C-alpha positions as CSV (number, residue, x, y, z in Angstrom):
1,M,-12.8,-21.0,10.0
2,P,-15.0,-17.9,9.6
3,Q,-14.2,-14.9,11.7
4,S,-16.7,-13.7,14.2
5,P,-18.5,-10.4,13.6
6,E,-17.0,-8.9,16.8
7,L,-13.5,-9.7,15.6
8,L,-14.2,-8.3,12.1
9,R,-15.5,-5.0,13.8
10,R,-12.2,-4.8,15.8
11,L,-10.1,-5.4,12.6
12,L,-12.2,-2.8,10.7
13,R,-11.5,-0.4,13.6
14,A,-7.8,-0.7,13.0
15,K,-8.1,-0.6,9.2
16,D,-10.2,2.6,9.5
17,R,-7.5,4.2,11.7
18,M,-4.9,3.4,9.0
19,D,-7.2,4.8,6.3
20,R,-7.7,8.0,8.2
21,A,-4.0,8.6,9.0
22,P,-1.8,6.5,6.6
23,H,1.0,9.0,7.1
24,E,1.4,7.9,10.8
25,A,3.5,5.0,12.0
26,W,1.3,1.9,12.4
27,P,3.3,-0.9,13.9
28,V,1.4,-4.2,14.4
29,Q,1.6,-3.7,18.2
30,R,-0.3,-0.4,17.9
31,L,-2.9,-1.8,15.5
32,A,-3.4,-4.8,17.9
33,Q,-4.0,-2.4,20.8
34,V,-6.7,-0.6,18.7
35,S,-8.3,-4.0,18.1
36,A,-7.8,-5.2,21.6
37,V,-6.0,-8.4,20.6
38,S,-2.4,-9.7,20.6
39,A,-0.1,-8.6,17.9
40,A,0.5,-12.0,16.4
41,Y,-3.3,-12.8,16.4
42,F,-4.0,-9.4,14.9
43,A,-1.5,-9.9,12.0
44,R,-2.9,-13.4,11.2
45,Q,-6.6,-12.4,11.4
46,F,-6.0,-9.1,9.4
47,R,-4.4,-11.0,6.6
48,Q,-7.3,-13.6,6.6
49,A,-9.9,-10.9,6.6
50,F,-8.5,-8.5,4.1
51,G,-6.1,-10.6,2.0
52,L,-3.0,-8.6,2.8
53,P,-0.8,-8.3,5.9
54,P,-1.3,-5.0,7.7
55,H,2.1,-3.5,6.6
56,R,1.3,-4.2,2.9
57,Y,-2.2,-2.7,3.3
58,L,-0.6,0.4,4.7
59,L,1.9,0.6,1.9
60,T,-1.0,0.4,-0.6
61,R,-2.8,3.3,1.1
62,R,0.4,5.4,1.2
63,I,1.3,4.8,-2.4
64,E,-2.3,5.3,-3.7
65,R,-2.2,8.7,-1.9
66,A,1.2,9.5,-3.3
67,V,0.1,8.7,-6.9
68,A,-2.9,10.9,-6.5
69,L,-0.8,13.8,-5.1
70,C,1.7,13.4,-8.0
71,R,-1.0,13.5,-10.6
72,D,-3.3,16.1,-9.1
73,T,-1.0,18.6,-7.4
74,Q,2.2,20.5,-8.1
75,L,3.6,19.7,-4.7
76,P,7.4,18.9,-4.7
77,I,8.0,15.2,-4.6
78,T,9.8,15.6,-1.2
79,E,6.6,17.1,0.3
80,I,4.5,14.3,-1.2
81,A,6.9,11.8,0.4
82,Y,6.6,13.4,3.8
83,Q,2.8,13.9,3.6
84,T,2.3,10.2,2.8
85,G,4.4,9.0,5.8
86,W,7.9,8.5,4.5
87,N,10.8,9.9,6.4
88,S,13.4,9.1,3.7
89,L,13.0,10.4,0.1
90,G,15.2,7.6,-1.1
91,T,13.1,4.9,0.5
92,F,10.0,6.6,-0.8
93,G,11.3,6.7,-4.4
94,R,12.6,3.2,-4.4
95,I,9.4,1.6,-3.0
96,F,7.2,3.9,-5.2
97,H,9.1,2.6,-8.2
98,D,9.1,-1.0,-7.1
99,I,5.3,-0.9,-6.6
100,T,4.1,1.2,-9.5
101,G,6.9,0.6,-12.0
102,H,7.5,4.3,-12.4
103,S,9.2,7.1,-10.5
104,P,7.1,9.8,-8.9
105,G,8.2,12.2,-11.6
106,Q,7.2,9.8,-14.4
107,V,3.8,9.4,-12.8
108,R,3.4,13.2,-12.6
109,A,4.4,13.6,-16.3
110,G,2.2,10.7,-17.4
111,G,-1.1,12.5,-17.0
112,P,-4.5,11.0,-16.5
113,L,-6.0,8.1,-18.4
114,P,-8.1,8.8,-21.5
115,A,-11.5,10.4,-20.7
116,Q,-13.5,7.6,-22.2
117,A,-12.3,5.1,-19.6
118,P,-14.9,4.5,-16.9
119,E,-13.9,5.7,-13.5
120,C,-13.8,2.2,-12.0
121,I,-11.3,1.2,-14.8
122,A,-9.2,4.3,-14.3
123,R,-9.0,3.7,-10.5
124,A,-8.0,0.0,-11.0
125,A,-5.3,1.1,-13.5
126,R,-3.8,3.5,-11.0
127,R,-4.0,1.1,-8.0
128,P,-0.6,-0.2,-7.0
129,D,0.2,-3.9,-7.6
130,L,0.9,-5.4,-4.2
131,D,0.2,-9.0,-5.0
132,S,3.8,-9.8,-4.2
133,A,6.3,-8.4,-1.9
134,V,8.5,-5.6,-3.1
135,S,11.6,-7.7,-2.4
136,E,10.2,-10.5,-4.6
137,K,9.7,-8.0,-7.5
138,R,13.3,-6.8,-7.1
139,R,14.6,-10.4,-7.1
140,G,12.5,-11.2,-10.2
141,R,13.9,-8.2,-12.1
142,A,17.5,-9.1,-11.1
143,A,16.9,-12.6,-12.4
144,G,15.5,-11.3,-15.6
145,T,11.9,-12.4,-15.2
146,T,9.0,-10.0,-15.5
147,E,6.5,-11.8,-13.4
148,P,6.8,-12.1,-9.6
149,S,6.9,-15.4,-7.9
150,T,3.5,-16.8,-7.0
151,T,4.7,-18.4,-3.8
152,E,4.8,-16.5,-0.6
153,V,6.6,-17.3,2.6
154,P,4.2,-16.8,5.5
């Protein structure tokens, strides 16, 4: 069932708030208040509209920002973690590695992609892979598989 334009505007309002301040805490209840809908309804409709649950979308924004800060600045990794919304350096490092496949220090040392790559390709290569949950990736690595499970539990 297609979503109404009014609902999409409300969902975009919440998404825009997360985009402007990804370092802030954005529990589903707070996002639902921004959208003026219930929390459960918001979570279902957000996923339908944008293809990701709200929490995973926020993780995407935080990690994208952290990758950019690692590559483009000389800020300490601890400062990058705090600027991107993480309260624990250990959690930041673990999730960063789970999503990107590299530690923040490795990303910093890796340098930019070759200059001949078009900007759209370079951005796509730097975008975190969040097609599967972080816990699914960890389970796959522990089981010795390299590809995450394609089934998701709603």
